[in-house]
Every structure is written in structure tokens, then in C-alpha cells.
N, C-alpha and C positions, 0 to 999 in steps of 0.2 A: 602317037601317045594320046593326042586329043581324042581320037576315035575310041580308044580303049576306055578313057575316063567317061566319055559320053555314054558308051554302052553300059558301064557299071552304074551310072546314074539312072538310066532307064530301067535297069534290072531292079534297083532299089525302090524306085517308084512303084513298079509292078508289085513287088513284094509287100510294100506298105499298103497298097490298094487292096491286095488280097487279105491282109491281116487287119483290115479296118475294124475299129472297135464298134461294139453294139451297145444299145441302151435297153435296160429292163425297167419298166415302170408300171404303175397301176394303182388300184385302190383296195383298201381292206374294209370290209363291211360286215355288219351283223343284221340280218333281216332287212338289208337294204340301207341301213343307217351307217354312215362313215364312222370308223373307229380311230380316235387319235392315240398316240403313244403306243402303238403296236410294234414289237421288235421283230425284225426280219434279218435273217443271217444266211449268207451263202456258205454252205459247209465247206466246200472244196477250197474256197479262197479266204475263208476266215474273215469275211467282210460283213459288216452289219450296218443297218440303218433303222430309222424309226419313222412311223407315219406322222404327218402334220395334223393340224386341227381339223382338216377336211378329209382325213383318211388316206392321203396320197403318199406314195413312197417312190423311190427311184434308185437305180444303180447305173453308173456310167462307166465308160472305158472298160467294158467286158469283152473278152475274146470269145469267139464262137465256140460252142461245145455244150456238153451235158453238165447240169448243175442240180444240186438239191438245195431248196430254200426252206429253212425252218422258221415258222411263224408262231410267235408266242405273245400272249396278252393276259393280264390278270383278269380272272373271271371267265376265261374262254379256253376251250380245248386246243392243245398244241396241234399244229398241222405241219406236214412235210410235203412240199410241192416239188414234183419232178419236172425239170425244164430242159428243153432242147433249143438253144439259141442259135439261130442262123442269121437273124436280122433284128432290127429294133422290134421289141415285143412289148405288148401290154397284157398284163395278167392281173385280173381282179380276183380277190380272195374273199370267200364268205366264211366267217368264223362262227362256230357253234358255242353257245353259252354253256358254261359248266352246269347250269341249272338242268340241262338235259342229262346230266350225269347222276349216277346213283348216290354220289356223295353230297348232294345238295342237302341243306339244313332244313329240318322240319321240326315243328314244336307241338302240333295238335295231339298226336297220339299219346304222349306221355307228359305234357306240360313242361318239357325240357327241350333245349336246343340240341338235337342230335342229327347226324347225317342219316339220310334215308335208308342206307344199307344197314345201319346199326339199330334203327328203331325196331323194337319188338312188335310194334303195331303197324300194319300196312297203312301208309298215308299216300294218297294221290295228290300230286302238286300240279297246279295249272297257273302259268305265268300270265301277266297282263297281255303279252303278245298273242297268247293262245286265244284269248277272247276277242282280240282285234281281228281275227280271221273272219268273224261274223259279227260286226259291230252292232251293239244293241244299246238302248237307252237306260238299261238297268241290269244289275247282276241277276235278278230274277229271270229275265229272258235269256241271258247269256248262258245259264246253266244247262240249257237244252243240248249243248254240244258235249256234255260229259256222260259217258256210258254209265247206266244204272241210276242216273239222276234225271228226273223229269219235272219241269214246272207244270203243275196241273191247274187249269182254270176251273173254278167252281161255280161260276155264274155266267150265263150268256149276256147279262145286261151290264153288271158293274165290273166284270172281269177281275174280281178278286181271286186269289189262288193260294196254293201252298206248294211245297217242294216234296216230291216223293223220292226216297232212296230205296233201291231194291224192292220196290212195290209197296213200301210202308208209307202211310200218309203223312202229311206235313206235321201234325202234332208230335210225331216220333222223331223229328229232325231238329236238332239244336243248331241254331245259327249264331255265330259269334263274330265280333269285330275285334281284331288284335287279341284274341283269346278270352275276351270278356263276354259272358252269356247274356247279352243285352237284348237279343231278339228272340221272342218266343210268344206263344199264345196269340193275343190280340194283334200283335205287331209284326207277325212273320212277313206278310207280303209288303208291309210298309218299311220294315227294316231293310229289306233287300232292294228297295227302290230309292233312288236319289243319292246313292253313294257315288261320288264322282269317279268315273273309270280312270281318270288321269292320276288318281291317288292310290290305286290298287297295285300292290307289288305282286301278290300271288293269292291264290285260293287253295287251301288245303282241305281235302275231303277224306273223312274216315267213315267207312261203311261197316257198321256193326256196333257192338256194345261199347258204351263209354260212360255208363252211369256211375261206375265206381270212382271216376275222376270228376265228372261234371254234373252228376245228379240227375234230377228229373228232366224229361224231354230228350235226353241223349240215349234213347233206346235203339232207334234205327240207324243213327249215324250223326255225324257232325259236319258242318260247313264253317270253316274259319276263314274269314276275309281279313287278310293281313295288308295293312296299308304301308305305303313307302316309308322307309326311314328318312327322317327329315334331312339328315346330312347327305344322303345319296340321291335325293329327288332332284329333278331338273329345276333350274331357276324359274322357268316359265313353261307351262304346257297348255295348249288350247286344242280342243277337239270340237268341231262343228259338223253336224250331220242332219240331213233332211231326206225325206222319202217322198215318193209320188203320192202317198196318202196324205201328204202335208203334215207329217210328224216332224217336229223340229227339236233337236237335242243339242245342248251346249254344255261343255265341260271345261272348267278352268282350274289350273293348278299353279300356285305361286309360292316361291320360297324366299324367305328374307331372314337376314341375321339381325335380330333385334338388339342383341347384347353379345359381348364376347363369349358369354356362357349360355346364350339362349337363341335357338333357331326356331322359326315358325313356318309351318306349311299350311297354306290355305287352299281349300277346294270348294268350288261352287258348281252345282249342277242345276240346270233349268231345262224342263221338258214341257213342251206345249203341243197338244193335239186338239184342235177345235173344228175338225172337218166332219160333218155328219155324213155317214155313208150307209145306205140300205140296199145293198146289191141283191139281197134275197127277198126284197119286197114284202116284208112282214110288218112294215111301219115301225120297226125298232132299229136303233142304231146297231150296226154290226160290230163296232168297236167303241169301247168306252172313251169318252172325251176326257182329257186330263189337262190340268194346269198345276205343275209341281215345281217347287224350288227347294233345294237342299244346300246347306252350308256346312262345311266340315273344316275344323281347324285343329292342328296337331302341333304340340310344342315339345321340343327336346332340350333338356337342360344338361350342360356339361358339368360333371362332378369329379371330385378327386378319385383316382384309381379307376376311372372309366365306369363308375357305378351308374346304373340305369335310373332315369327319371323321365317319364313321358306323361303328357297330359293331353287329352283330346276331347272335343265336343262336337256335336252335330245337331242342327235344327232342321226339321223338315215340315213343310206345309204342302198339303195337296187338296185340290178340289177336283173330284172326279164324278162324272155322272153318265148314265146310260138310260135309255128308255124310248118312249115314242118320239117320232121325229119332230113333232110339234111341241115337245116339252120345253118349258122355260123355267127359270127359278121361281117365277110367280106360282107355278104349279107344285112346288116342293111340299110334300106331305099331304097334298090334296087328292080327291077322288075323281077328278075330271080327266086328267091326262096322266098316264102312269110314267113314273120315272124313279130311278134309284140314284140318290145323290149322297155323297160322302165327303164330309170335311174332316181333315186329319191334321192335327198339330202334334209334333213329336220332338222331344228333346232328349239328348243322350250326353252323358259325361262319363269318361273312363280314364283311368290312370294306372300307372305301374311305377312303384318306387322301391329301389333296392336299399335295404337298411344299411347304415354306415358302420357295419361290423365286419370282422374277418370272414365269418360264415356267409354263404350265399342264401340270404333271406330276402324275401320280396313281399311287399304289401300291394295288392291290386284291388281296385274297386270300380264300380260302375253304378250310375244312377240313370233311370229312364222315367220319363213322364210322357204318357200317351193319352191324348184326348180325341175322341171320335164322336162326331155328330152326324148321324145318318138318317135318311128317310128311304124306306123301301115301300113305295106306294104310300099308303096311309100309315104304315108301321114305323114308329119312331124308335131308334136305337141310339141312346146317348150314353157313352161309357168313359170312365176315367180309370187308367191303370198306372200305378207307380211301382217301380221295382228298385229296391236298393240291394246291392250285392257287394260283399267285402270278402277278401280271401288272403290268408297269410300262408306262405309256403317256405319250407326250409329244404334246400337242395344240398344233400350231404353224401360224400363218397367215403366209404370205409373199406379198404382192401378191395375185395371183389364184389362189394355191395354198392349199388348206386341207389340211394334212398331219396324219396320225396315224401315229406310229411307236411300236412296242411290242415287248416281249419277254415271253414267258410260259413258265411251267414247270409241268408237271403230273406228279404221281407217283401211281401207283395200286398199291395192295396188294390182292391178292385170294386168298382161300383158302377151299376148301370140302372136303367129304368125297366128291366125285364124281371120275370119271376126268378131269375138266377140269384138275385140279391133280395128277395122278398121273403119275409118270415111267414109263419102260419097265420098270424093275425093281420097279414097284409100290410105290414110296415116295412120300410126299407132298412135293410141291415147290410152295409158294405162288408165285403170279405177282407179280413186281415189275417194273412198267413205268414207264420214264422217258420223258417227252415234252417236251423243250425246244423252243421255237419263237421265231422272230422274224417280224415282219410290218410292212408299210408300206402306207399308203393315202394317195392324193393325189386330192383333188377339185379339178379345174381349171375355173375359170370362163372358158370360151373366148369367150363373148359374153354380152350382157345376159340373154338367155333360155336360153342353152345351157351345159351343164356336162358334164364327163366325169369319171368316177371310175375310177382304176386302182389295183389292189391286188395284193399278192403275199404269200404266207405260206410259210415253210419250217419244217417240223417234222422232228425226228429221233426216230423211234420205236425204242426199244431192242430191239424184236423184229423190226421190218420195215424199218428203215433210213430213208433219205431220202424225204420226201414234199413235193412242191411243189403249191400250190393258188393259181393266179392268178385274178383277178377283174376284170371290166370292167362299167362301167355308163355309160349315156348318158341325160341328162335334158333335156327341152325344156319350158319353160313357155310355152304359147301366150298365156295371159293369167293374171291373178291367181287364176282359178278353174278352170283346166284344165292338165293336165300329162300328158306321155307319158314313160315310163321303159322302158329296155331294160337288162336285167341278164343277164350270162352269167358262167360260172365253172366250176371243177371242185371236186370234193369227194372225201373219203376216209372210210372207216370201218373200224376194227379191231374184230374180233368176238370175244366170248366167249359161246358158245352157252348155257352154263348160267346166265348172268346175265340172259338176255333172253327165253328161251322157256320158258314155264311147262310146255308139253306135254312138254318133255324131262325134267321132274322128277316127273311124276305116278306113275311106275312102271307105267302102263298099257302103255307101249311101251318097247322097248329102243332106246337111242340108239346110232347107228352114224355115226361120222365117217369118211367114205370116204378122204379124203386130208388132208394138211396144208393147212389153209385159208389162202388168200391174202386180204389186205385188199381191200375193194371200192373201186372208183374210179368216179366219175361225171362226166358232162359235162352242164351245165345251161344253159337259157336261159329267160328270162321276159320277156314284153312286157306292160306295164300302162298303161292309160289311165284317168285320173280326171277327172271333170267335175262342176262344181256350177252349178246354175241357180237364179235367183231370179225368182219371178213373183208380184207383189203381196206378200202376207205368207207365201207358200209357198216352201219350199226343197226342191230335188231334187238328190241326189248320186248319180252313177253311177260305178261302179268295175268295170272289165273287165280280165281278164288271160288270156293264153295261156301255157302252160308246157310244157316238154319236158325230160325227164331220161333220159339214156342210161347204163346200168350195164355195167361190165366186172367180171368176177369176182364177180358177184352170188351171195351165199350163199343157198341155198334149202333148205327142209326138205321132203323127199319123204315124204308120208304114205301114198301110194297104191300103191307097188310091193309093200309088205308091211304087213299090218294090225297086226303086232306090232312094227314098227320105225318110228323116225323117222331117216331117212338124210340127213345133212348133207353138202353138197359145193358147191364153186364151180360155177356154171352154165357149161357148155362153150360156150354161145352168149352171148346178151346179154339184158338186160331193159330195158324202156322204160316210162316213165310220161309221158303227155301228155294235154292237155285244155284246156278253157276254163272259166273261172269268172267270175261276175258278181254284183255286189251293187248294190242300190238302197236309198237312204234317202230317205224323204219326211217332211217336217215341214209340216203343213198349218195354215193360219191359224186354224182352229176347234179346234185342240188335238190332232188325230190325228197319231200318229207311226207310221210303218211302216218296218220294216227287213226286207228279203228278199234271198235269194241262191240261186243255182243253180250247181252244178258238174257238168260233163260230163267224164268221165275214162276213159282207156283204159290200164290197168296190166297188162302182160303179160310173159310169159317166152318167148323165142325160142330154140329148140334144134333143131338139125338141120333148120332151115328151117320148123319147125312152131311156131306161136304158141299159147299157152294163157293163159287169164285167170288172174290171181293169185287164190289162195284168199282168201275173206273180204274181197273188195274190190268195192264197188258201182260200177256204170258211171255212175251219176248220183245226185245228192242235192240236196235243197233245204232251206232253213231260213227261218223267218220269226218276226217278233215284231210285234204290233200293240198300241199303247198309246193309251189315251184317259183324260183326267182330267175328271171332272164337278165343276167348281169349286163349284157350289152345294151339292153333297153331300159335298165333300172326299173323293171316292171315285175311286180310280184302277183301271182295268181293263187287264190285260195278257193277251194271247192269244199263246202261243208254240208252236212246233212244228218238227218236221223230218220229212222223208220220204226214203226210201232205195230205190234200185232193186235188182234182184236181185243176189245175190252167189253165187259158186260155193262150195259147202260141202264139208268133208272127209268123204266116205263111206268105209266100211271095205272094201267089196267090191261086186261087181256085184249081189249079192242084197240089199244094204242097202235096206230099204223107205223110208227117210227121203228127203225131197225133195232132189235134187241142187243145186237153187238155192233161195235164200230168195225169198219173195214180195215184192212191193212193200209196205213197212211204214212206219208212221208213229207217232211219239210226240207227242201234243198235250196242252197244259196251259192252264188258265185260272186267273187269280189276281185277287182283289179286295183292294184296300188302302185302308183308311180312315185319313185323315190329319187328322182334326178335333181331335185332342188335342195339347197342347203337348209337343214333343220325343218324341212317341210315335206309332208306326204300328202298326196292327193289320191283319194280312193273313191270307188263307186262300184255298183254292181246291181244284182237282182236278187231279191228274196222270194222264197216260195216259188221256185222255178216251175213246179208242176201245177201251180194255181189250185192247190187242194183246199177245199172248204168242207166243213162237216155237213153242209146241206146236201152233199152228193148222195143220191139214192134215198133221200128223205123228203117227204112231202112238206115238212116244216121242222123247225128246231125248237122254238118256244111254243109250248102248248097254249092254245087259246089266246094267241097274241092279239086277236081282234076284240077280246073281252077280258082285259086284265083285272077287272074288279069282280068278275064272275057274276055279273048282273043277269045274264041269260042262262045260267046253269041251274038245273033242277036237281035236288038231292032227295034221296030216300030217307027212311026213318033212321038208318044207321049212319047217315052223313056222307054217303057215297054218291058221286055224281051219276045221274041217270042219262042214258042215251035218248036224245030227242032229235027231231028233224033239224033243228039249228045246231045241235051238238051231237052228231051221229056217233062219235067215239066215246061219249060220256067222260070228257076230260074237264079238268079245271086248269086255270092259268098256272103255269109252272115253268121256270127258266132253268131247272137243274139238269136238263139233258144237254151236257156239254162235255167235250173231250178234246177239242182242238180249236185253235184260234179261227175266228171268222174272217181274218184278213187274207185276201188273195195275193196274186203275184204283184210285186211292186218294185220299183227302182229306188236306189238310194245313192246319195253322193255326199262326200265329206272331205274336210281338210283337217290335218293333224300337224301341229307345230310344237317343236320341243327346242328349248334354248337351254344349253348346259351352262 
């Protein structure tokens, strides 16, 4: 009997050993950041758990076998993971934000919060994490990774620039912060500098006509920088980055609850570059030296029925200079050592208040004050620009009509020490421009899958009179993952040369305004198709657009008829911008993410039946970003880049030895990010991997860099430079030949800390 019992005991032990329980555990992350409060459920066992504050989860006492684990979290796409458990197993899960989905909310196209699929206007959305793939000290530089958008440097010496969208120059792009058009004209490059990246939630880009909603400057497109909601921002965020060029950037974000009904978000950005570099040996700084500080503060006030009330302000101060290597501030404005020195002070205030009524009515406003004190060699440019903007909107739905009615008022004060504000009797007359407007927009649901948008805006410009800008859009949803949009409309732009064109200020050329300039008018059409496909665990998104813009009264700068002049006038013919652009997003089930885009464009001027390519405009461009996360190593890899086709460049005369067209050129970057520490990311990499510089295949970039004050240049009776033994090409000093940054290959390193 004892032997039988002993045998049964051994058999039971063997059975227990064979059926030993296994453990399943791991982490849930998004872009390498641990996610708390994620729900995980084993479908077959009906057992659930939730991740802790560090993103860890675990199931114990599981029998071996096949399982399906469903993973859900607010704001993220649901995932189903197939498991085969034979032993204790560790499974880390990477969650995809719903921002990647077509149902993300956008506001820029229609001034309403709508999901991207339902918007009649195509809006491209780029999250803060997108820009972290190639970290930069300003949004101006970060936009180089967006297809069809290119930051254009306009000066080899002071590195001021503008933003091109689909080949149209910076003055045709409206830049906004939280929907307020506070960045334009004089302040474009400065408005895009110094916004703390830690406070940016996303950037929305609209390519095409928007004047019927936003007025002047919104001809080529819109860039809307949307800052974080105060309630959703991390309590503390810090980002430190330095490069081997000795550029140093510091971003700080801090959230505090000041009152039970008031939350505050503070952002600080400081950028310092004080390292003189002259790798091309022309005795001029290759990169502008900068000392910039910006402070941004945003308040959110809790109100009854969750009505909106936000208030934000920003202050920016910048000291930037470029010039001869031995320049000091003692040489500022002098004629012994050439330098371009710019002091900028800028203040912005913006707010949005929902009226305490049943209807959805909003009052929004912005105030900007911009002061610039510049010296371009011996040329002085001192300017003051104040812009006041107020807008009232009423968002109303009536049956199948989604209405937006509004009125806006914009006042611009501008004064400088140039002929732009000089009267005929040579007295200073500052500009005071009043621009009241009314607009209406109606999106009509004509069928379940079809809608039409009709819009009209009327502006009265105190200098140019009445301006009408109609708008039309048609949208059809073929299914929940595909959409076709047609947008058409008109636009207008009122111009102040001296607030927009750096070349008019350098002193290297005389500015000639041939006639009284008329405002530009445009006619635009854009056709867009968006499609998303799912195959297994893979996601494919295609976005294709065709665009066409026709200009009347296009204002052009003629650099070529006289090397000593910039001659501005309305084009007697017309200008056209047309092309195709396409983007593809791939999210593959093994963790690889690819975003790539190509733009083909033809931007030309037609006069007397002859068409010429616009200067500094590429015929084609491409962008890409490739990202992969190695979960086992907590290591993210990002490879980003862009490539541009040839551009026509501004030569001074037929003898100028520099290349008339730029080569095909590319800026490529790689970044490695380690996310194995709690709340901390460590990143580093290399920028401009190919070490491209515009000096390639050119004898020089800055014309007559050895004689910046033209002391040894001889001129003929017409004012044109004459070729001499000391000046064999007959050139004058000119820094306008620029199309790419002068910075070569460089390493960068940074730390990013977030405390929720």
C-alpha cells in the first residue's frame, strides 16, 4: 500500500511540474516614453490589468498556450497582440497615438474644431514629436522637414529668411500662433524664432488659398503654431542641446496651478551662438552669431459650462550679427570693418474669450509690438511696427448648414528711417493702415458623403479700398478612410517693400520703386486626395495634391538690369505657381515608421510672352523621415533629410563666375535617442551628414568680400561696375547669392526631461 501511495505522489509531482504556471510581463510605451493607466486584457481568460506609473504590467499564474492580449488607452490606437506562452515571457508594447489617425482634430482650415477627415480644407498636422526627430533651436529651422515647405535664407551675412510654401515666397505665407495672425511682414523670421519647443503641441499647415478667412498674406498658405493646452502640459519639461559648432539651446516649460480656476504655463527659450567660423576663408562669418531669449506665458481660466478663456504673452529679445571676422560692436554702423548687426525687441499678447451666452460666440484678439535697430554696413534701418487685431466669430449650426460668421479689425502702425515712410517733401510720415472686415462661411451637408463650403470676405483697406475674396470647397468621403477635396478662391496682398525684403536694406544696392505699387491679386485652385489603407498590422496613408495659383499685379524685384539697383514694380504680365505634391506615411508592424514626400512645381513670371523661372525657387524637392525603436535597448533611431532641385540664382552680370543655378543639394541628419531612464531622454547625432555647403563648385559666395565698401570699384556713366585688373569680373559687394546654409557637418547632443 505504501508503495502505491508513493507512486501516486511522484506522479502528481511530475504532473504539477509539467503544468507549472508562467508569467507574462513587460512595458507599454509610446515613442519610448512609458505610459501609465493602460488597460491590458487577456481575451481567452477574461483577465485584465493596468500599467503602473512607469508603464509596467504583469500577469501571473498563466498556463502555457496561445492568447490574445487587447491593449487600450485613451488617446491611443487599440492593439491586439498574439502570444504563444511556453515560459516566462517579457513583451514590450509600442502604442500609436490617435494623432496619427484621420480623426485628429484640426482648426486652421475653417477656424473650427473638426476632425481631419471631415475638414473640407486639407490640413497637414505635425506633432511636437515629429520635430524632435531632427531637433532644432527654432521652428523656422524645423520646418525644413515638411514637404513643400522650405525655410529660405535671404542673406549670407545676417541669415535672415522667410518661409516658402509650394514655391511662393515668405510674404505669401501667414504665420499664426494659436490661430492669431500675429506674425507677418517685418516679424516673420523673428516670430518663428524663440518659441519654446517644449510648449508646442502641434503645427498645422494649409497649402493654398485662405484669404477669405484670414485676409491679406494668406495667399500661399498658413502655418498655425498651436501651443499646449495648459491643463494637459507636463508639470516640468527641460530640453538642453549643444552642437560641435558650439551652438547652445535651452528650453524650459513649467506648469503651475495659481488658483482653483487659473492654471499657468511658462516657457523660456535661450539660444546662444558666439563662435566665429570662416571655413571658406573669405574673412566673413559663415554663420550669424546670435544671442536670443524668449519668454512665453499662457493662462487658462476655468469657467462655467467649460467656456473658453485663454490669455498668452511672449517677449523676445535678439542680438544677431554677421560680417568680417574682426568686426566688433565698436564698428557698428562704421565704414572701416563691415558688419550687419540687428537688435530686435518684440512683444506679443493674444487671447480668446467665449462669450457667456448659449450660442457659440468668441472674441479673439492679439497685439504685437516690434522694434528693430539694424546696421547693414553704414546703412541704418530703424523700424517700429505695431499691429492690433480683434475678431468676433459666431459658430452656428442650422440643420445641414454649419455656419461661421465673423467680423475682424486690423490696425497697423509702421515707421522707419527709409524712403518707405518719406513724403514727397522729404518729411517722415508713418503708415497707419486700417483694415476692417466681415466674413461668412457656410458648410452645407448636401448628402451623406458630400458637402460644399461657400465663403466670402469683404475687407476695406484704408489705402487701397474695397477687397472681395470669395471661396469655394467641395468634399466627398468615399469611405471612412478616403476623401477628395476641391478648393478654389481668390487672395490679396498689400505690400511694404522695406518690411519684407532684406536685400532692400543691406546698402549694397540702391532701391528704386518704379511706380506706385498696386496690391497683388490671386486666383487659386487646389485638388487633394487622401487615402488610408490597413494591411495586417501595417498602415499606409497617401496624400496627393495638385495646385495652381495665378497672380495679377505681382510685385517683383529686378536684380539683373542693374547690379547696383533693386528695382520694384508690378509685373506687366502675370505670374503662376503650379505643381503636384505627394506624401506617404508608413507604419509597419515591426516598428518602422516612414514619412516621405515629393513636390514638383513650376513658379514663373510671364512678361511680353516670355516666361522666366522665379529666382531662388526649386523645380522639385523631397523630404523624408525614417524612425525605428529598438525596444530591447530602449533606443530610437531617426534618419531625416531633404533634397532640392536646381534654383536660378541672382548673378550680378554676364562676367560673374558663380554658378547661375544651384546644384541638386541635400541636408541629411541622423539621431539616436536613449529612453531607458525614467522621465529622461538622452539624444545625439550628426547633422548635414554629406557636409554640403553652397561654396561647392563656386569660387566665392559673397561678391567682393575683400572690398565690402566698394572703394576699389570703378563705375561707368550708367552706374555699372567696370571690369578692371583688381576687379576682373566687374562686380560690386553683394551678399544676396545664397540658397543653402553655410554650416557643414556637425555633431549634436541633448537631454530632454519631462515630469508629468
